[in-house]
VEXROKE-858707 format. One line per 10 residues: number of its first residue (from 1); their letters; for each residue x, y, z of N, C-alpha, C. Coordinates in steps of 0.05 Angstrom, whole numbers, plus 5000, padded with zeros to 4 digits. Each point is the difference from the previous one (the first is absolute). Layout:
N
NUM) a) X Y Z X Y Z X Y Z  ... $
END
This chain:
431
1) xxxxxxxxxx) 3400 1077 9294 5023 4976 5012 5029 5012 5003  5016 4988 5016 5023 5015 5006 5016 4975 5007  5023 4995 4978 5024 4983 5001 5013 5005 5030  5010 4974 5012 5016 5009 5025 5016 4977 5000  5025 5004 5010 5023 4977 5009 5007 5005 5034  4997 4985 5007 5014 4998 5028 5010 4978 5007  5020 5006 5020 5010 4970 5013 5024 5006 5018  5018 4980 5005 5027 5006 5013 5019 4981 4989  5021 5006 4999 5029 4991 4990 5020 5000 5013  5024 4994 4991 5027 4994 5019 5013 5027 4999 $
11) xxxxxxxxxx) 4987 5020 4989 5006 5032 5010 4991 5013 5023  4974 4991 5001 4980 5008 5021 4996 4982 5019  4999 4974 5000 4995 4985 5025 5019 4978 5012  5005 4997 5026 5015 4972 4999 4996 4974 5002  5010 4987 4993 4993 4968 4994 4982 4989 5013  4999 5003 5032 4983 4997 5012 4967 5002 5001  5007 5022 4991 4971 5015 4983 4989 4992 4977  5019 4998 4973 4997 4988 4983 4989 4972 4995  5011 4980 5018 5000 4973 5001 4961 4999 5011  4989 5025 5013 4972 4988 5009 4986 5011 4978 $
21) xxxxxxxxxx) 5002 5020 4976 4984 5004 4993 5001 4992 4965  5024 4972 5001 4999 4993 4977 4978 4975 4993  4989 5001 4979 4981 4981 4989 5016 4972 4982  4990 4978 5017 5004 4969 4989 4989 4996 4977  5009 4990 4978 4999 5000 4976 4970 4979 4996  4994 4982 5022 4970 4987 5000 4980 5020 5017  5012 5018 5013 4975 5020 5017 4996 5019 4971  5017 5005 4984 4988 5022 4980 4973 5000 4986  4994 4984 4991 4969 5001 4991 4981 5010 5013  4991 4988 5027 4977 5012 5021 5016 5027 5008 $
31) xxxxxxxxxx) 5023 5004 4998 5011 5035 5009 4991 5015 4986  5000 4991 4967 4997 5019 4979 4964 5003 4995  4988 4979 5004 4972 4999 4998 4990 5020 5030  5008 5001 5018 4994 5007 5025 5006 5027 5003  5018 5006 4988 5008 5027 4997 4978 5024 4980  5003 4985 4975 4977 5008 4977 4981 4997 5010  4985 4992 5021 4972 5003 5013 4997 5021 5023  5026 5012 5004 4995 5023 5017 4987 5027 4990  4987 5012 5013 4984 5024 4991 5012 5018 4986  4996 5004 4973 5011 5026 4987 5023 4992 4985 $
41) xxxxxxxxxx) 5011 4971 4999 5022 4988 4987 4985 4989 4970  5014 5014 4983 4994 4992 4972 5018 4974 4986  5025 5001 5005 5018 4984 4985 5027 5002 5029  5004 4971 4993 5026 4997 5022 5018 4974 4993  5030 5006 5007 5020 4988 4996 5021 4996 5024  5009 4984 5002 5011 4991 5034 5029 4995 4984  5026 5019 5005 5025 4989 4996 5013 4990 5025  5009 4972 5010 5011 4995 5021 5028 4986 4989  5021 5008 5016 5026 4991 4994 5014 5001 5025  5032 4993 4999 5008 4995 5029 5015 5035 4999 $
51) xxxxxxxxxx) 4999 5018 4989 5002 5023 5004 4979 5018 5005  4975 4990 4993 4980 5023 4996 4968 4986 5000  4980 5014 5014 4976 4988 4991 4983 5030 4995  4989 5000 4970 4984 5018 4998 4979 5002 4985  4974 5015 5008 4977 5001 4985 4996 5019 4975  4990 4993 4979 4993 5022 4985 4974 4990 4994  4982 5021 5002 4971 5003 5000 4995 5022 4990  4975 5002 4985 4985 5021 4993 4971 5004 5011  4998 5025 5018 4976 4999 5022 4984 5027 4991  4975 4998 5007 4986 5025 4992 5007 5021 5024 $
61) xxxxxxxxxx) 4983 5023 4996 5009 5024 5014 4992 4996 5028  5017 5005 5027 4993 4991 5024 5011 4976 5007  5009 4982 4985 5001 4969 5008 5034 5002 4998  5014 5018 5003 5029 5000 4997 5015 4993 5027  4987 4993 5020 5012 4988 5024 4993 4970 5005  4979 4993 4976 4990 4967 5009 5021 4987 4995  5020 4994 4978 5019 4986 4998 5021 4998 5024  5006 5022 5007 5028 5000 5024 4980 4984 5022  4977 5009 5003 4981 4985 5031 5008 4972 4994  4991 4992 4977 4994 4975 4993 5022 4984 5007 $
71) xxxxxxxxxx) 5022 5008 4996 5027 4988 4996 5012 4997 5024  4993 5021 5022 5006 4989 5026 4976 4984 5016  4979 5006 4989 4980 4983 5012 5005 4967 4988  5014 4998 4976 4995 4968 4988 5026 4993 5020  5021 5012 5003 5015 4981 5016 5006 5009 5032  4974 5006 5006 4996 5001 5028 5017 5025 5014  5010 5014 4991 5023 5017 5009 4981 5032 5016  4990 4993 5020 4990 5025 5010 5008 5004 5017  5025 4997 5015 5017 5013 5022 5033 5004 5001  4992 5011 4967 5030 5015 4991 4992 5023 4982 $
81) xxxxxxxxxx) 5018 5023 5011 5001 5028 4977 5016 4994 4974  4981 4992 4980 5011 4989 4974 4996 5021 4981  4987 5029 5008 4996 5016 4983 5028 5012 4990  5021 4999 5019 5029 5010 4996 5018 4979 4981  4986 4982 4989 5016 4977 4991 4989 5008 4975  4976 5002 4988 4985 5006 4970 5005 5024 4991  4999 4990 4968 5004 5018 4989 4983 4997 4975  4989 5025 4993 4969 4999 4987 5003 5017 4970  4992 4995 4979 5007 5009 4975 4966 5001 4985  4997 5027 4984 4980 4996 4991 4998 5018 4975 $
91) xxxxxxxxxx) 4989 4982 4979 4992 5016 4972 5032 4987 4984  5011 5027 4987 5021 4998 4989 5026 4990 5018  5000 5013 5026 5021 4984 5018 4995 4967 5001  4980 4995 5001 4990 4966 5009 5013 4983 4973  4987 5017 4970 5016 4983 4979 5027 5010 4997  5019 5022 5009 5030 5003 5004 5007 4976 5012  4990 4992 5022 5016 4987 5029 4991 4971 4982  4978 4991 4986 5000 4976 4993 5021 4992 4986  5002 5018 4976 5019 4996 4971 5031 5000 5018  5000 5017 5018 5032 5002 5017 5000 4970 5010 $
101) xxxxxxxxxx) 4980 4986 5014 5007 4979 5015 5006 4973 4979  4976 4994 4981 5005 4988 4979 5036 5000 4979  5003 5022 5001 5026 5003 4983 5029 4990 5023  4992 4999 5028 5024 4992 5017 5009 5030 5013  4994 5022 4994 5007 5029 5011 4998 5000 5022  4980 4988 5011 4989 4995 5031 5014 4982 5016  5012 4987 4988 5012 4980 5015 5023 5003 5026  5001 4981 5009 5020 4998 5019 5034 4997 4982  4992 4980 4980 5023 5007 4985 4990 5007 4974  5011 5024 4988 4996 5015 4980 5001 4989 4976 $
111) xxxxxxxxxx) 4976 5000 4984 5000 4979 4974 5002 4979 5008  4981 4987 5023 5006 4970 4995 4974 4993 4986  5005 4970 4989 4978 4990 4970 4975 4990 5011  5013 4993 5024 4973 4969 5016 4978 5018 5003  4994 5029 5007 4979 5010 5010 4975 5006 4975  5011 4999 4974 4979 4998 4981 4985 4976 5000  5013 4981 5005 4982 4975 4998 4983 5002 5023  5012 5008 5023 4981 4999 5025 4979 5018 4990  5000 5022 4986 4976 5013 4992 4984 4991 4980  5011 4984 4979 4982 4985 4990 4986 4972 5009 $
121) xxxxxxxxxx) 5008 4992 5024 4989 4976 5017 4971 5019 5012  5006 5028 5007 4980 5010 5024 4978 5015 4979  5010 5001 4972 4978 5003 4979 4986 4979 4995  5006 4971 4996 4991 4978 4994 4978 4989 5023  5014 5006 5028 4977 4993 5020 4973 5025 5001  5007 5025 4992 4977 5018 5002 4982 4992 4978  5013 4997 4971 4979 4989 4984 4980 4974 5014  5018 4981 4997 4985 4976 5016 4977 5001 5018  5006 5023 5015 4982 5000 5024 4986 5023 4991  4995 5011 4972 4982 5014 4989 4998 5037 5014 $
131) xxxxxxxxxx) 5022 5012 5010 5004 5021 5014 5006 5015 4977  5009 4998 4976 5012 5023 4986 4972 5005 4974  5003 5029 4999 4982 5008 4976 5013 5014 4980  4996 5021 4981 5013 5003 4977 5026 5024 5010  4992 5018 5017 5022 5017 5003 5027 4990 5017  4993 4976 5017 5028 4988 5017 5007 4978 4978  4975 4991 4982 5009 4984 4979 5028 5012 4987  4994 5023 4987 5011 5011 4983 5028 5014 5009  4991 5006 5030 5027 5007 5011 5025 4979 5001  4988 4975 5005 5021 4976 5006 5014 4994 4968 $
141) xxxxxxxxxx) 4982 5002 4984 5017 4989 4968 5016 5028 4994  4995 5019 5008 5022 5028 4994 5025 4996 5021  4990 4997 5034 5022 4983 5011 5021 4986 4984  4990 4979 4994 5018 4973 4984 5017 5015 4982  4985 5020 4977 5011 5008 4980 5025 5023 5014  4989 5012 5019 5024 5020 5011 5030 4982 5013  4989 4981 5008 5025 4988 5009 5015 4981 4984  4990 4996 4978 5014 4990 4973 5018 5024 4990  4987 5012 4993 5015 5028 4987 5022 5012 5018  4998 4998 5023 5024 5013 5019 5015 4979 4993 $
151) xxxxxxxxxx) 4994 4966 5003 5022 4982 4999 5022 5003 4976  4979 4998 4979 5012 5009 4973 5020 5025 4995  4981 5030 5004 5013 5021 4995 5030 5012 5026  4996 4991 5019 5013 5008 5017 5023 4977 5010  5015 5010 5017 5020 4975 5006 4996 4994 5029  4978 5000 5009 4986 4998 5030 5003 4970 5000  4998 4980 4981 5008 4974 5004 5024 4991 4997  5019 5013 4990 5029 4989 4997 5008 4993 5024  5022 4980 4996 4999 4987 5031 4982 4991 5014  4981 4978 4993 4976 5004 5016 5004 4982 5033 $
161) xxxxxxxxxx) 4987 5012 5015 5006 5002 5028 4966 4988 5013  5003 4990 5018 4976 4989 5016 5005 4993 5021  4979 5000 5018 5002 4994 5037 5016 4972 4996  4996 4975 4980 5020 4979 5008 5018 5007 4991  5010 5016 4976 5025 5006 4998 5017 5014 5016  4990 5023 5017 5010 5005 5021 5003 4978 5026  4986 4992 4998 4999 4974 5028 5026 4989 4987  5007 4984 4980 5020 4987 5002 5029 5016 4996  4995 5022 4996 5028 5022 4999 5001 5005 5028  4978 5002 5020 5008 4993 5032 5007 4981 5006 $
171) xxxxxxxxxx) 4994 4977 4996 5012 4972 5006 5030 5002 4990  5009 5013 4977 5028 4998 4990 5013 5014 5020  4992 5021 5008 5014 5020 5023 5008 4980 5020  4977 4988 5010 4998 4987 5025 5020 4972 5010  5004 4984 4974 5012 4980 4990 5021 4999 4983  5016 5011 4996 5030 5009 4985 4997 4978 4971  5000 4977 5003 5001 4991 4976 4973 4979 5002  4981 5007 4977 4977 4979 4996 5000 4966 4995  5027 5004 4988 5012 4974 4993 5002 4978 5013  4996 5013 5028 5006 4988 5023 4980 4992 5019 $
181) xxxxxxxxxx) 4979 5007 4987 4970 5004 5024 4981 4983 4994  4986 4991 5019 4976 4985 4990 4974 5022 5002  4986 5007 4987 4977 5018 4994 4975 4994 5005  4982 4997 5027 4978 4994 4997 4974 5018 4989  4982 4990 4988 4980 5018 4980 4979 4995 5018  4974 5021 5008 4977 4986 5019 4977 5022 4975  4987 4980 4985 4981 5009 4973 5006 4987 4981  4980 5012 4988 5006 4984 4967 4982 5022 4982  5002 5025 5008 4986 5021 4981 5024 5011 4983  4990 5021 4986 5018 5014 4985 5021 5012 5007 $
191) xxxxxxxxxx) 5000 5012 5027 5024 5016 5022 5022 4975 4998  4988 4976 5009 5014 4977 5006 5018 4987 4981  4982 5003 4974 5016 4995 4971 5018 5015 4999  4998 5026 4999 5021 5016 4991 5018 4999 5020  5001 4990 5022 5024 5008 5018 5011 4967 4997  4990 4980 4995 5015 4979 4988 5014 5005 4982  4989 5013 4976 5014 5004 4969 5022 5019 5012  5008 5028 5015 5021 5007 5007 5016 4991 5015  4995 4974 5018 5016 4982 5016 5016 4982 4978  4982 4984 4983 5015 4989 4981 5016 5013 4985 $
201) xxxxxxxxxx) 4997 5024 4993 5021 5011 4987 5026 5010 5015  4999 5006 5027 5024 5008 5017 5009 4966 5008  4991 4974 4981 5010 4971 5008 4999 5001 5033  4981 4999 5013 4999 4986 5020 4996 4978 5011  5018 4989 5019 5005 4970 4999 4976 4984 5000  4979 5007 5018 4982 4975 5003 4972 5015 5010  4979 4999 4990 4982 5015 4989 4966 4982 5012  4993 5006 5021 4968 4985 5018 4979 5017 4996  4974 4991 4987 4982 5017 4995 4977 4984 5020  4987 5015 5014 4984 4989 5018 4968 5018 4992 $
211) xxxxxxxxxx) 4982 4981 4999 4976 5015 4998 4969 4978 5014  4983 5013 5005 4977 4988 5010 4989 4975 4983  4999 5009 4975 4995 4969 4982 5026 4992 4990  5011 4978 5009 5026 4991 4983 4999 4995 4977  4975 4997 4986 5005 5001 4970 5006 5028 4982  4989 5028 5015 5012 5019 4993 5031 5007 5004  5005 4984 5024 5038 5008 5000 5013 4980 4984  4983 4980 4996 5023 4976 4983 4997 5013 4962  4981 5016 4993 4997 5012 4980 5019 5020 4994  5002 5018 5021 5021 5025 4999 5026 4984 5001 $
221) xxxxxxxxxx) 5011 4986 5026 5021 4984 4991 5011 4993 4985  4979 4983 4983 5009 4987 4974 5014 5024 4978  4999 5021 5005 5007 5020 4985 5030 5004 5000  5007 5002 5032 5022 5011 5004 5021 4982 5009  4982 4970 5000 5027 4975 5023 5001 5006 5018  4977 5008 5013 4997 5001 5027 4992 4969 5013  4993 5008 5023 4995 4978 5024 4971 5011 5005  4975 4983 4998 4974 5011 5017 4991 4987 5021  4990 5014 5020 4984 4990 5021 4966 5017 5009  4991 4979 5010 4979 5013 5015 5007 5016 5017 $
231) xxxxxxxxxx) 4981 5025 5010 4998 5022 5022 5003 4982 5018  4983 4976 5008 5004 4988 5026 5028 4986 5005  5014 4994 4978 5030 4996 5006 5022 5013 5006  4990 5028 5006 5021 5015 4996 5016 4998 5036  4990 4992 5022 5016 4994 5022 5022 4979 4997  5000 4978 4983 5018 4986 4992 5018 5013 4981  4999 5017 4989 5016 5011 4973 5016 5025 5007  4988 5017 5013 5007 5024 5013 5029 5009 5007  5013 4977 5017 5024 5005 5005 5016 4997 4981  4994 4984 4973 5018 5004 4975 5007 5028 4990 $
241) xxxxxxxxxx) 4979 5014 5004 5002 5030 4987 5015 5019 5017  5018 5009 4977 5017 5027 5007 4983 5023 5000  4986 5004 4977 4981 5020 4992 4978 4994 4992  4980 5016 5015 4964 4989 5002 4992 5025 4983  4989 4997 4979 4986 5026 4987 4969 4986 4999  4978 5018 5013 4971 4994 5000 4985 5017 4990  4976 4989 4984 4977 5017 4987 4979 4983 4992  4989 5000 5024 4965 4980 4995 4979 5020 4999  4978 4994 4997 4974 5014 5008 4984 4993 5021  5018 4985 5023 4988 4991 5025 4993 5024 5020 $
251) xxxxxxxxxx) 4977 4998 5009 4990 5023 5019 5017 4999 5029  5007 4969 5002 5022 5001 5030 5030 4992 4993  5012 4999 5018 5031 4998 4998 5006 4971 4991  5012 4987 4982 5008 4974 4985 5023 4997 5020  5012 5021 5013 5027 4988 5011 5003 5008 5031  5001 4990 5019 4995 5006 5028 5027 4998 5008  4999 5013 5029 5029 5002 5014 5008 4970 5005  4988 4988 5014 5007 4975 5011 5011 4982 4973  4990 4998 4973 5010 4983 4983 5031 5016 4996  4996 5030 4996 5030 5009 4992 5021 5002 5023 $
261) xxxxxxxxxx) 4984 4990 5023 5020 5004 5024 5017 4965 5000  4985 4987 4996 5005 4973 4996 5022 4991 4979  4993 5016 4976 5013 5004 4974 5030 5009 5010  5004 5018 5013 5019 5010 5007 5023 4989 5022  4984 4980 5016 5011 4978 5018 5014 4981 4979  4982 4992 4980 5015 4982 4985 5024 5004 4982  4991 5025 4996 5026 5007 4988 5025 5014 5012  4999 4996 5029 5020 5004 5015 5013 5029 4997  4975 5021 5002 5002 5029 4999 5018 5007 4984  4996 4985 4972 5013 5013 4981 4982 5021 4986 $
271) xxxxxxxxxx) 5003 5022 4989 4981 5029 4991 4978 4989 4986  4972 5004 5001 4984 4995 4977 4988 5030 4998  5002 5008 4975 4988 5015 4990 4971 5009 4987  4980 5014 5000 4974 4994 5005 4984 5023 4983  4990 5000 4976 4990 5019 4988 4969 5000 4995  4981 5016 5015 4970 4995 4995 4992 5022 4991  4992 4997 4962 4985 5017 4999 4974 4999 4985  4991 4983 5020 4964 4993 5000 4986 5025 5016  4977 5008 4992 4983 5020 5014 4975 4984 5001  4989 4985 5019 5009 5006 5028 5025 4978 5004 $
281) xxxxxxxxxx) 5011 5010 5016 5028 4982 5005 5002 4971 5004  5013 4980 4984 5003 4980 4999 5017 4991 5026  5019 5017 5017 5017 4994 5025 4995 5014 5016  4999 4985 5025 4984 5009 5034 5023 5020 5000  4997 5026 5001 5019 5018 5006 5021 4994 5029  4989 4983 5018 5011 4999 5023 5024 4985 4986  5006 4983 4983 5024 4990 4989 5023 5024 5000  4993 5015 4997 5019 5028 5000 5019 5001 5028  4992 4986 5019 5013 5002 5029 5011 4971 5004  5005 4983 4977 5016 4981 5009 5030 5009 4991 $
291) xxxxxxxxxx) 5021 4985 5010 5021 5004 4995 5006 4985 4980  5025 5013 4982 5007 4991 4976 4981 4992 4983  4977 5021 4997 4979 4997 4977 5001 5029 4989  4994 5009 4980 5003 5023 4989 4978 5012 4988  4976 5002 5005 4974 4996 4992 4998 5038 4980  4991 4996 4971 4990 5020 4991 4976 5003 4993  4984 5026 4994 4978 4999 4992 4994 5017 4973  4975 4999 4982 5002 5019 4983 5010 5024 5000  4997 5010 5023 5004 5031 5008 5029 5004 5002  5019 4982 5003 5027 4995 5005 5015 5000 4975 $
301) xxxxxxxxxx) 4980 4996 4972 5021 5000 4978 5002 5031 4994  4982 5013 5005 5014 5034 4997 5017 5002 4995  5014 4989 5021 5032 5007 5001 5012 4982 4978  4993 4984 4986 5014 4991 4982 4997 5013 4978  5011 5021 4981 4988 5010 4981 5023 4997 4976  4994 4990 4977 5011 4990 4983 5022 5030 4990  5021 4991 4987 5016 5022 4987 5002 5022 4974  4984 4985 4992 4982 5023 4976 4977 5017 5004  4989 5002 5028 4981 5018 5007 5002 5018 4983  5017 5021 4998 5005 5029 4981 4984 4998 4977 $
311) xxxxxxxxxx) 5011 4977 4988 4985 4998 4972 4979 4993 5000  4981 4985 5015 4983 5001 4997 4983 5022 5016  5011 5018 5013 4981 5023 5014 5002 5016 4964  5018 5007 4988 4999 5014 4976 4975 4995 4979  5001 4960 5006 4972 4992 4977 4981 4999 5013  4996 5010 5035 4974 5004 5009 4995 5027 4995  5011 5024 4998 4999 5024 4987 4980 4998 4977  5012 4984 4980 4987 5000 4974 4972 4987 4999  4997 4979 5017 4976 4990 5005 4979 5012 5011  5011 5023 5020 4987 5012 5008 4984 5022 4983 $
321) xxxxxxxxxx) 5010 5009 4982 4995 5013 4978 4977 4990 4985  5003 4973 4988 4987 4977 4986 4970 4998 5016  5006 5001 5030 4981 4997 5011 4981 5024 5002  5000 5018 5002 4991 5028 5001 4983 5003 4972  5013 4992 4982 4987 5000 4977 4978 4982 4994  5003 4978 5011 4984 4982 5004 4974 5004 5019  5007 5011 5017 4973 5010 5016 4981 5015 4993  5011 5024 4984 4992 5020 4984 4979 4981 4980  5009 4982 4982 4985 4984 4984 4980 4980 5014  5003 4992 5020 4977 4988 5013 4979 5017 5011 $
331) xxxxxxxxxx) 5013 5027 5007 4977 5016 5019 4978 5014 4969  5020 5001 4985 4982 5014 4980 4982 4969 4989  5002 4982 4996 4980 4985 4997 4983 4996 5017  5002 5003 5024 4981 4994 5027 4978 5033 4993  5014 5016 4994 4982 5022 4998 4984 5001 4980  5004 4987 4972 4984 4986 4976 4977 4989 5011  5009 4982 5020 4980 4969 5004 4978 5024 5023  5018 5017 5008 4972 5021 5021 4981 5012 4979  5010 5012 4977 4994 5018 4980 4970 4970 4990  5010 4984 4991 4983 4982 4980 4973 4986 5018 $
341) xxxxxxxxxx) 5006 5004 5026 4976 4987 5018 4977 5030 4991  4997 5021 4999 4978 5016 4990 4994 4995 4980  5021 4999 4977 4993 4999 4974 4985 4973 5002  5011 4968 5006 4981 4979 5004 4974 5011 5006  4988 5012 5022 4978 5003 5011 4984 5020 4979  5016 5015 4990 4978 5022 4980 4997 4977 4971  5020 4985 4991 4988 4984 4986 4973 4979 5007  5009 4988 5022 4974 4987 5010 4972 5014 4999  4998 5023 5010 4981 5017 5000 4988 5006 4970  5021 5004 4983 4987 5017 4971 4991 4961 4992 $
351) xxxxxxxxxx) 5016 4984 5002 4983 4977 4986 4983 4992 5019  4990 5003 5024 4974 4993 5005 4982 5020 4994  5003 5028 4992 4981 5022 4986 4990 4987 4979  5031 4993 4986 4987 4996 4961 4984 4970 5005  5005 4984 5017 4984 4974 4999 4968 5008 5008  4999 5014 5018 4977 5004 5003 4982 5018 4978  5010 5019 4995 4988 5009 4978 4994 4985 4975  5020 4988 4991 4995 4978 4980 4981 4989 5003  4991 4985 5024 4983 4986 5008 4970 5007 4988  5003 5027 5020 4972 5018 4993 4990 5008 4976 $
361) xxxxxxxxxx) 5025 4999 4977 4993 5014 4971 4999 4975 4987  5006 4973 5007 4992 4973 4987 4965 4992 5006  4997 5010 5029 4968 4999 5003 4985 5012 4985  5012 5034 4993 4982 5010 4980 4997 4987 4975  5025 4988 4985 4995 4990 4973 4984 4973 5008  4997 4982 5018 4979 4980 5002 4965 5009 5006  5007 5027 5007 4968 5010 5007 4991 5014 4974  5017 4991 4980 4996 5014 4971 5005 5028 4998  5010 5012 5021 5011 5030 4991 5014 5001 4972  5000 5019 4990 5016 5009 4969 5034 4999 5018 $
371) xxxxxxxxxx) 5014 4989 4982 5020 4989 5001 5025 5030 5001  4993 5014 4986 5012 5033 5006 4998 5012 5025  4972 4997 5017 4993 5006 5025 5012 4988 5011  5004 4975 5001 5014 4982 5019 5030 5010 5005  5014 5004 4963 5027 5008 5008 5003 5036 5018  4988 5010 4985 4999 5030 5011 5000 4988 5034  4972 4991 5015 5001 4998 5025 5035 4988 5017  5008 4981 4984 5025 4992 5002 5024 5011 5004  5000 5016 4985 5019 5026 4995 5001 5021 5015  4979 5012 5006 4988 5027 5017 5002 4987 5031 $
381) xxxxxxxxxx) 4990 4975 5007 4997 4991 5022 5030 5000 5011  5012 4980 4984 5031 4994 5008 5020 5022 4998  4994 5020 4990 5016 5023 5001 4993 5021 5027  4987 5000 5014 4980 5008 5014 5011 4990 5030  4998 4980 4997 5014 4977 5021 5025 5001 5008  5014 5007 4981 5030 4996 4998 5009 5023 5004  4987 5029 4995 5009 5021 5009 4983 5011 5024  4986 4991 5014 4982 5012 5020 5019 4998 5028  5016 4990 4998 5022 5003 5025 5020 5024 4995  5008 4997 4981 5025 5017 4996 4991 5029 4997 $
391) xxxxxxxxxx) 4971 5000 4985 4988 5033 4995 4987 5006 5031  5000 4984 5008 4985 5010 5029 5029 5007 5014  5017 4994 5003 5030 5006 5011 5009 5019 4990  5002 4998 4979 5012 5031 4982 4983 5024 5001  4972 4994 5006 4981 5026 5008 5009 5012 5025  5001 4974 5021 5010 5009 5027 5025 5019 4998  5015 4982 4993 5037 5014 4997 4997 5038 4986  4980 4996 4975 4991 5029 4996 4996 5016 5020  4971 4992 5014 5001 5017 5018 5011 5001 5032  5019 4984 5000 5023 5008 5025 5015 5012 4989 $
401) xxxxxxxxxx) 5011 5004 4977 5027 5018 4981 5024 4975 5006  4989 4977 4996 5027 4976 5002 5014 4999 4979  5007 5019 4988 5024 5005 4976 5007 4979 4983  5018 4982 5040 5022 4970 4988 4983 4985 4991  4971 4989 5014 4985 4988 4989 4988 5000 4972  5004 5024 4987 4979 5005 4975 5032 4999 4979  5020 5006 5006 5027 4994 4991 5004 4969 4989  4997 4987 5029 5002 4973 4996 4978 4987 4979  4978 5007 5009 4982 4987 4973 5002 5014 4972  5015 5024 4995 5006 5003 4975 5018 4978 4988 $
411) xxxxxxxxxx) 5026 4996 5014 5020 4985 4994 4980 4965 4996  4987 4991 5020 4991 4981 5003 4984 4991 4972  4977 5025 4995 4985 4995 4971 5004 5012 4974  5032 5013 5002 5007 5008 4982 4980 5025 4990  5000 5016 5014 4973 5024 4993 5014 5022 5017  4998 5027 4984 5011 5021 5015 4979 5013 5019  5002 4999 5026 4982 5009 5021 4989 5033 4990  4978 5005 5014 4995 5026 4997 4992 5014 5033  5020 5008 5010 4996 5010 5021 4974 5014 5014  4991 5012 4983 4975 5020 5003 4976 4988 4999 $
421) xxxxxxxxxx) 5002 4982 4992 4970 4975 4989 4991 4987 5014  4979 4994 5006 4986 4974 5015 4989 4981 4985  5021 4983 5008 4988 4970 4993 4962 4994 4997  4991 5003 4973 4974 4993 4994 4996 4972 5021  4979 5002 5009 4989 4969 5022 4993 4978 4969  5002 4975 5002 4993 4984 4982 4971 4999 4989  4986 4992 4984 4973 5002 4988 4990 4972 5023  4976 5001 5001 4988 4975 5010 4999 4977 4990  5000 4983 5010 4992 4974 4981 4978 4987 4991  5000 4995 4977 4966 4999 4992 4989 4964 5013 $
431) x) 4979 5006 4999 4986 4979 5020 5004 4969 4981 $
END
């Protein structure tokens, strides 16, 4: 079995492609089950965020391309040359990649903390779908431990940042004084909640929260003294907003060109700034063509780099060293797992031989045989059965001159080998 990590992210693929391969939360259970049913796939986990879609799979020899082909087929992406956008990691490189992702070292905003929660959500989804076994279960548990240690032992988490924080920073640059601004937040998830918190800290004048489910919008708005509306009421309130930040899980745009165009007319062409941090996008890209409308997507946030990036880069180097060590630890455990499999088979075989010989000895006793004779039969037959295969293999090794196997046998059985001697064949079993 081979552990693979493959996918695309903000570094390798444009937003237009990333939104095509994203997985909606409600579609995740069926997707996981379908992936795990593919030929040669033993375990599967899917991580899908605004910046990446990744598959973590354990596959049999010869099935290395199966997850990649499944990804393209699942999203019906047959007519695009996608190979150039994909990255693939195997074994230790796959482990290292997952550790780096979970600690925020592979994020658009270095060290952002939200990705760890997203990895945990992917783990819970895979567990619920029954697509994890011992190797990846252990890998995910170690991933969480590594991320926690990196946060504790380095300054990667100093001055915490996130996509939401960066979106608010961008809004501050676009609108000089947030204390005079009305901000409309579309969505009610963690990203929008973080954005609301940062906006309140910046003392925004007015905050509106819109969500498809009004109750969810009201629950979030209550925490920040905001006004809640249903998504269906956006056309009536959009003109009030100087700044719009949107992050929903919708598969189609929730804000179209016609609605924004009408809002601009109502505002008498006072500028409106929109930040779309959803993947797939929440705001129709055609909105960017409107006058007095400034639309930014998640990829545009690259240009808003926080001031203390240098200090986090130093912490990132420390985190990389911790990750290298933990990769070695996981691979050592994985190797021990591979070694334990033949040991388990050996024990099962020995126990089966023992049970068979013991049953025969009991039969002898039941037939009235002398107990001493039954014990002799038990000891002699069991010894011969257990030593038959090793003896035969050692005899062949001696005839071939396989000194390496003879030395290994000496270490295994704690016996000095005699290279010039041919092991005697085991005695025949008594009837």
